[in-house]
N, C-alpha and C positions, 0 to 999 in steps of 0.2 A: 554486639548489640542485637537483641532479638526484635525482629520486625513483625508486625501484625500481618498475617496473610489474608488477602481479600480477593473477592471476585468483583471485577469491574464491569459494569453495564454501561454501554455508550452507544452512540448512534451508528457505529460501523464505518465511519469515515476516517481518513488519515488524520484530519484535524482533531477528530474525536479521540483517536488513539493517543495522539501527542498530548491532548488535554489530560488523559488518564495518566500518562507518564509524569506530567507536571504534578498532578495531585498526589500520586503515590510517592514521588520523590520528596515533596514538601512535607507530607504527613508521615514519612518514614514507614511506608507500608510496602509489602511485597505482593504484587498482583500474581496470583497463580492461575487465574482464569479470566478470560475476557469474553463477554457475550454482547451481541447487539440487543437493543431494547426489545425487538420483536421475538427473540429467541426465548422460548418458555421453559428452558431447562432450569432445574433448581440446582443450587449450589450448596455444598456443605460449609462453605466459607462465608463470612459476613459479606454482604453485598453492598457495594458502593455504586450508586447511580451518579455518573459523572457527566455533566453538561459540557458540550463543546464550547470552548472559549477560544476564539480565533487569536486573540492577543497572546494567550498562554501557549497555544500550538505554535505560533510563529516564534515565540521565545525559545521553546524547546528545539524547534527546527534549526534556528540560528546557532544554538549551543552545540548541536550535533557537529556542525562544521568546525566550530571553535575547539571542541574537545577532541574529536578524532578525524578531523579533516574532511574535505569534500568527498573522498572515496567512502568514508564511513557514513556520511550523510546520505549519499546516493544509495548505499547498500540498504540502509534502513527504509528509505522511501520506496525503492524497488521491491524490497522484501515484503512490504505491506501489500503489494499487488499480486503476490504469489498465492498458490493454492496450498501452501505448506500447512500441515495440520498444526493447530495451536500457534499460528505465526506470531501473534502478538506476544506470547510468552517468550518465544525465541528472540523476538526483536527487543523485548525488555532486557533480556539477558545480554544481548549484544550491546545495547546502550550502556548497561552497567560496566561491561568490559571496556568499552571505549572510554568511559568516564575515568576508569582506574588506570588504563594502560596507554591511552592516547592513540594517535594515528597508526602506530605500528600494528595494532590489533587486526586491522583489515588484511594484513599480509600473513597472519598466523594461521596457515591452513591446517595445522595440526590440532587446533582447538576445536572441540566438537560443535560449539555454538557457531563459530565463524564458518566452519566447514558446512554445516547444515544450511545456514542462511545463504551462503555463496552458491551452493548447489541448487537451491530453490530459485534464486535469482537467475542463474544460468539457464535453468529450465524455462523460466518466464521469457527471457531474452531470445532463446532459441525458438520458442513457440511463436513469438511476435515476428521474428525474422522469416520463419516459414510462411506465416500468413500474409506477409507482404507480397509473396509470389502467387499465393493460391486464392486470394479473395477475388471473387467475380461479382461484378455489379450488373444489374439489369436496369433498364430505363423504364421509369414509371411516371408518366405525365411530366417529362422534363427533368426528373430528379433521378440520380443514380442511387440504387438501393442494393445493399448487400447484407448478408447474414452470416455470422460465424458462431461456433460453439466451442470456444477455447476452455481449457482447464483453468488458466490464470486470467487475471484482469488485464488484458493486453491493449485495450483501447488507448490508454495514455501513451503507450510506446508506438502504436500504429498511427496516431494522430499526425506527427510531423511528416511521415512518409506519404500518406494519402492527401493531406492538405497541400503538400509540396507538389505532388504528382498531378492533382486536379485543382489548381488554384482558382480557376474560373468556373468551376462546376458546383452545383448544389448536389450534395450527397448525404446519405444516411447509411451508416454501418451499424447494424444491430448485433449486440452480443447476447445471444439467446441464453447462455448459461447464467450470466450475472444480471440479465435484464437491464442492460445499459445500452445507450445509443450514442454514437459519435455523429454529430450533426455539423455539416459545413455549408455555409452560404458564403460566397466570395467576401472575404474580409472578416468573417465571423465564424468561430468554431467553438464548440463546447460539447461536453459529455453529460448526458442526462441519465439519471438513475431513478 
């Protein structure tokens, strides 16, 4: 069956990406490009502007674990945090593989899609691990402040480490590359972008 190739425009969030997956799957479309709303690139493919729907994103996320296990679900979630070129297209292909082949797909290191995503995720995890030892905070009016410039979006991986290490402190860790900040006040933590 021939599927219509489309370019998906979305808000750039993981929930937005999963909403794109839902829409393309339901409408039998093949996304060949993904761009955030603010990206002004033109596409030669028909554009679909897809609104983020939390209910649909959660449904897709649950189905990832059901179709190809917790390892596959984690690979997709972490893959989204990587700096892999065209990461959404790679993740779409990985999701299709997982849908067809099940949990065994995450162990198929010879498949180019699995290999590419796994290498990108390993790079993300290694970068986050290195930063746990190299981040330095300065005190500014009773708040610990640090700045990093990672290639990948590492703040979600750094959050458990630093919140566990400084549970009684107020701190801000700023990701200069992605313009995001991890903010922690005892008992409350969140990432702002």
